[in-house]
Each structure stands twice: as C-alpha cells, then as structure tokens.
N, C-alpha and C positions, 0 to 999 in steps of 0.2 A: 504493500499500500505505500503509494507515493506521500511525501510529506505536502501540507499547502504550499511552502516556498517552492518546492520541485514542480509542483504542478503549475504555479505561476510561471516558472522560468521555460518549461515546456511551451505554455502558452505563447509566450513573448517570442521565443524562437521560432514557433511555428508560423508567426505572422509574415516573416521573411525568409526566403532561403539563403540569406546571409546571417549567420550567426553575429557577426560584427554589428549589426544593424540595430543592435539593442541600446545602443546610445541614443538613438532617435527618440526613444522613450523619454530619456532625460530631457533631450532637446525641445520634444512636445509639450513637457512638463513647463519649462521655462517660457515656451510660447505662450501657453495658456496664462500665465501669470501677466505677459505683456499684453496679451488680447484683452484681458479684463480691464488692465489699467488703462489701455488706450481710451476706453469710454469713461471709466473711472475719473480720471484726471480732470477732464472737461466738467463733469458734473461735480465734481467737489469743489472746483473754482466757482461755478455758479452757487453752490451751497454756502461759500464763504463771501458772497456778494459780487462775484464778478459779473460786468456787462458784456453785451455780445463781442464788444471789441476786444476786450482780455481773452475771452474763449476762444476768439479766432488768431489771439496770440499763441494760445496752446497748440494749437493745429500749425502754426507757422514754425514754433521752436522743434517741433517733432522732426518737420521737412527739413529744415537749414540745418539741423544738428546731425540728422543721420548721415548726409554727403561726405562733410568734412570729416566727420567719424571714421566713416568706411574709409575714406582716402589715408588718414593718418593710422589708424590700425592696420590698413592693409601694407602700407609701407613699412611699419614695423615687423608684421608677421613674417613679410617675405626677406627683409634684411636679417632678422634673427634666427629664422627658421623654426621657431617655437611655435608652431600654431595651435598646437593643442592647449597651450597656455592661455592664448586668447579667446578660445571657446570657453574654459573655465573661468576665466577673470570675466567674460562678459555676463555669464550666468551669474556669478557669486556678486559682481559688482550692480548688477540690475537689482538683486536681493536688497542689497545694502541702500540703494537709492530709494527704493520703494519702501522700505523701512522707515524713511525720514518724512515721509509726506503727511503723517498723521499729527507732526510737529508742527506743521504749518499754519498759520493764521491769516496769512495775507494771499490775495489771489494772483498778486504778482511774482510772489515768492514761489506759486505754485508754477507758473510760467518757465521760470529760470531752472527751478528741479525737473521740470520736465525735459527740457533741453538737455540737462546732465543725464536724464534716464536715457534718452535716446541715443546721446553720444556713446554711452557704456554699452548700451544693447548692440551698437554697430561693431564693437570689437570682435564679436563671433562672427557675425554675417559675412566677412570676406572669405572665411577658411572652412565653413562648414561644406562647400559645397566640393572642396578638393579632398575633405575626408569622405565624402560620399563615393567618390567614383576611384578612390584609390584602389589599386588591385584589381580593376575590371576592365576588360576590353572596351575599346573606343565605342563599338557597335552598341553596348548595354549603356552608354552614359544618359540617354536619353531616358530610359526607364528607371535608372537610379535617381536622377535627380526629380522625375515625376513621383518619385516614393517620398523624397524628400518635402517637396511642396506638399504632398498630401498630408503629412504629419504636420507641417506647419499650420497648414488651412484648418484641420481638426482640432490641433491644439488650441488655435485662435478662438474657434467656435466653442470649443469645451471651456475656456476660460470666461468666455461672454455668458454660458449657460451657468456656471460656477458663480459667478457674479450676480445673475438674477435671483439664483436661490438664496444666496447668503443676504442680499437686501430685502426679498421678501420675508425672511425670518427675521432679519434685524429692523426691519421697519416698526414692529412691535415693541421695541426696545427703546432706550431712553431718547433718541434723535437719530434723524437721518444721517447727521453728519458724523454720530458715534458709530453707526451702522458702516458707512463709508470708511473711516480710519479701520474698523475692524478687517475690512476687505483688504486694505492696502497692507496690513500686517499677513493676511493670509496670502496675498500674491507675493510677498518678500518672502515668506517660509518656501513657498511651492519653489522659486527661483533659487533660494539657498539650498533646499534639499536635492534640487536637480543637479547641483554641483560635484558633490562626492558620487552621484550615480553616473555622470559624465565621466567623472575621474575614473571609476571603476572600469566603465563599458568602453570608453573611448579608445580607437586604435592608438598606439605609442606615437606614430608620427604619419606625416603624409609626405610623400616625394613628388607628386603630380606636379608638373610646371604649369602656373597659372597661362602661360602664354600658350602654351599646348591646348588648354581646355578654350582660350579665346578664338583660336586659329580652326578648331575641331569644326568638321561638318557635322558633328553630333548636335550642334546647336541648332541647326536647321530640323533635325529629326525632333529634338525636344520640343521646340515650337510648334511642329507640324502636330504633336500628340497633346498639344495644350499643357505642357508641363513645364513652362518656363518660369524659373525662380530669379527673383531680382538680385538674390544673394551673387550670380556671377558678375557683379558689378566690380568686383577684386581684380577680374581679368584686366580690364582696360587700366585700371587704376596705375598698376606697377609701369605699363606700357607708357601712359603719359608722363610717370616720373622720370624714366630712362630718358625720354628723347627731349622733354621741356620745351615744346613749342608753344607759340602764342597760341591764343584762341584762334585768332584769324587762319595763321598758318594750318592748326590742327583741321579746323572745318573745312579749308580749300583742298584738303587732301581727298574728300569725301566727293561722290556723285552730285551734280547739282540737284537732282532730283531728291537725294537722300537729306542734304543740307536744308531743301525746303520741307521735308518730313519733319525736320527737328523744330521748326518753326511751329508746326502743327502740335508736336508734343510738347512743347512750351505753352501753346495755347489751352489746350485741354486739361492739361496738369494743373494750370493756375485758376481755370475755371471750376475743376472739380472741388479745389480748396476751398473757393469762393462759396460754393455751397456748402462743404461739409463743416468749414469752420464754426459759423454760426448756428448748425444744425442740432446740436444737445441743447443750447439754451433755448432755442426754437421751440424745441418739445418741451422743455422745463417749464417755459412761459404759457403752454397749453395745460398746465397743471397735471402732466402726465407725471406719475411716480417713476422712481430710478427703475423699479422692474419692468414697467412696460417699455421704458426708453431701451434697456437692455435687451428685452423681447424684439423691439422692432430691428436693432443692429443684428440679432441673432438669425432674423429672417434674411437680410440683406446676404450676411456672410455664408449662411447656409446654402443659400441659392448659387452663388458664385462657386462654392466647392463642388455642388452637384453638377454644374453644368461645364465646370473647366475642361474635360474631357472630351464631351460631346462638341463643344465649340472647336476646340482643336482638330479635332476629324473633320468637321465641316470647313475649317480654314484650309484645309489640305484638297477641298473639292472647290471651294469658291474662292475667287480673289480676295485677298486678305483686306484691300483696300476699299473693295465694296462693300464687304461686311463691317468696317470699322466705320464707314461712312453713315451706315444705316443706325448703328449705336449710337453714335454721335448725334444723328438727326433725332432720336428717341430723347436721349438726355437734354437736346434743347428746347423740348416742348416739357419734358418731364420735372425739370428743376423748377421752373416758374409755377407749375400744376401743384408742388407742394404748399407755397405760399397761398393758393387760393384754397387748397383742401384744408389748409390750418383755419382758416375762416367760416367753415360748417357748423352750423350751430349744433345739430343731432352728434350726439358722443359717438353713437355707433358708425355714422357714416363717415365722421372726421377720421376716426381711427381705423377703419376697413379700406379708407382710401390711401391712408398715410402707408398701412401694411402692405396694399398692394404696391405702391410708389416703392418701398423699400426692397421688394421682391424685383422688380424691373430694375431697380439701382444695381441690385447684385449681379442681374443677367447681363446688363450692359456693362458693368465694369469686366467680367469674364470675358467679352467679347473684345475689348479695346484691350486688356492687358494681353492676351493672346495674340492679336493681330499685331498690335504695336510691336511686339518684340519679333513676331514674324516679318514683318515690314523692313524693320532695321537690318537685321541678321540677313534677308535676301537682296536687299538693296546694296549692303556695304562690299567691297572687295574682299575675298577671303583674308588677305593678310591684315585687313584693318576692320575685322568683325568685332573683335573683341572691342577695341576704341570706340567704336560707333555704338556699342551696347553701353559702354560706359558714358559717353556723351549722353545717350539718350535717358539712363538712370539719373545722371546727375541734373539734367533739365526737369525730371518729374520732381525732384526734390527742390530745386530752386523755386519753380513753379508751386508745389505745396506750400512753400513759406510764404512767397509774395502774396499767394491766394488767400492763404489763412488770413493774413492782416486786412487786405482789401476787403474780403467778405465781412469781417467783424466791424470793420469800420462804417461800412455800407449798411450793415444793419444796426448798429447804433445810430446812426444821423438820419436815415431815410426808412428803415424798418426792413423786416425779413423778405416784404414781397418784393422790393427794388433790389436786395442782395440776391435773391434766387433768380430774380428774372436777368440781373446782369450775368449770374452764372450761367445760365441758358444762352445769352447772346455772344458770350465767348466762346461757348463749345459750338454754337452754330458759324461762327468765324473760323473755327479750327476747322470745320466740316467742309466749308467753302473753299478753304484753301487747300484741304486735301483733294477736293473733286478737281482742280485745276493742276495737279501735282504728278507728274510723269516719273515714277520711281524706277522706271526700267531704262530710263535715259542716262548717259553718261556725259562727261564734259571731253571725252577723247575724240 
C-alpha cells in the first residue's frame, strides 16, 4: 500500500512524461500568488482611497517595471551563468515583497511597491524557458513551451479563484481591508513555499543558448500551436546588449512592414492598458464586492486559457493578420460598451452584460496574443527573429505603462465612459494601420 506522499509523487510525475517537469508545479504555485496579487493590488489601492488615476498608475508600474527588470536580470543571468538562482530569487523575492503590502497605508506607496514586485518577478521570467527546453530536441520545443504556458495560465487562474474564495470568507470578518491584507500574506506564503520546492525539483543548470532559441524555427511552430510565451523575451535582450545599436539603427534592420507592425503593437498595447488601468476601480464604483470583481476576471482568464490552442490551430489555416484585425475590431466596439453596460439600472442585466464582455475580452486577447507573436516571428528574417520578438515585448511593456497613466487620468478627469471610448478609438487606429500594412514586403 503506497503512502499518501508516494501517491502524490506518482500523480505529479504522471502528468508529464518528463520527471524533471515537477518544478513546474512550484512555478505554477508562484504564478498563482502573482495572479491573485495582479488584481488584489489595485483593489487594495481602492480600499485605501485611490482614485482612478492612482489605480492607473498601478497598471503602469507593472508594465514599466517588467521590461527593464527582464533586461537587467537577463543580462546578469547570462553573464553569471547561474540561471537557477534567478528562478529561486524571483520566487522568494516576490514572497518578501507581497508580505510588505499589508503594512502600507498610502495608495501611492502601493504603486511603488507594485513596481518593485514586478521588477522582482521578472528575475525568473528570462530563464524559465531555457530550463523548459533543456535536454530536449528542437522539434519538441513548441510542445515544451506550450506546457510551460499552460502551467502559467492555470496557475494564474487558480490564484484568482483562491482569492475569490478567501475574500468571500473574509468579507464576514472585521473589514474588507483586513481580508485583503490576509490574502497578501497568503500569496506571500505561497510564493515562499514554492521556493524550496523549486530548489528541490529544478534541474541543476541549463546550457541552452538563448541565441539558439531566438534563431530556432521552433518559434514558428510554437506560435502556430497557440503556445507562445512572452518569457522568450530573454532571447533578444542579450543580442541587443552585445550589439548596442541605437533604436533607429535597430529598427532599420527590420523589413518596413515589420516596422509598421511595431507601430500597430504599440498602439493596441497602449489602448489595452487605457481600458484595464481604471477597470478595477470602475467595478468597485459600481458597488461590486471584491469576490464578484475577482469572478469577472476569472471569466476572462479562463476563456483565454481554454481557447489558446484552438486559436493557434486556426492561425495555422487563416492569415493571422486578418484574424487580428477582426479581434481588434471587436475590441474597438467592446471597450466603449463597458461604459454603457455600467449605466444599466437592472443589476442582473448590468452584471450579465459585463460578464459577457469579460468573456469576449478573454477570447480576443487569445487571438491578439497568438497572432501578434505569429506575425512578428514570420515577418522577421530568421537571424533577427529573437531581436524582433524582443522589440515586440518591450513595446508591449512600454505601451502598458503609458496606457495605464493615460487611462487613469482620463477616467479621473472625464469619467470612465470617456476613458473606455478612448481605448476603443486607439484600438481602432491600430486595426486601421494593420489593414494598410504589408507584412510580406521587404526593403530589398
């Protein structure tokens, strides 16, 4: 008769044909902590008195801190060769930072600590992909990174579900703020507990070359399967550091169609954060409890997780640019519709409309994420594919930062309807530019 511990080990090992993949459970646990915190942080800022502008800064801080964080940690990991330490440091560091949130009493302090959180989280992001593909043939890289993406996505959703359950119980306690602070400590504990698990399960080292990953044709297969993970941002960062070109020289090395698509990506990334920046405080102002707000975000993330692979298969059969234009067109109308739905008098009609809207948000995000990576990887010359994906990822982070500030400012000055309308307008502009972009052309 096997012991319970033996049974658990057999179950864990049975979910993957690679016994070394057990470290993914530690990574997913850390991702669950960060997933719950991604929504808890803006709601905590609201509970401390933050207005839409400050909540928009929370979104901006996450976007702006992640890109330079990945750059800094990626360089250090590549220079020192101790990539394992960066995964462990990212998990433990995130736990330490999360444990500090309950001590804060100022919304602006929440903004600063949230930037620190995402800077620390980004320490692990550049290297986990390399651990994932270590020791496997290149033909299996797409499947391996797909498994990584699945663990991350479901860990994130699991964190949101756990947060909903915790706040549902904590709502009967002394106060909403006390329940939120307790959830921060729970998230911190999860991330800290994940650290020794990763220490025990993580492979001792990875020798895979980041440049090899960037040049690999596996990126195209990975994207075609709907399994692109942004963690491959580590690939181009090293290449950019070695060559040190100016931004103009860097962009001039890409085909004109790809440079134009970078403008598209900058526009829609900014637009998305104009919408998402003030969204949590918009829902709070509708007098929705934290549990319902978490539930709405669960709907969006769960739909994305479910449709990622089907969308990837569709991308293999249909022009990804045409698919992305359709998704952007839907979001052009969808974002302003949130402002209209918020004004509905009947609670059941308003809430049902918003839930449907969140589901469509999740669906369209899956389409944009898969097709965006597909378009960049297909349009870039093979030797520059890694750098192109790096520029794309960097623009996404910068757009998130700018959009968060802009969305929060518009919501505070002119109201949520104007902010959401501006987000839709920017998405529409990005779709219009994409319609007039020839990604098959070159400057040759």
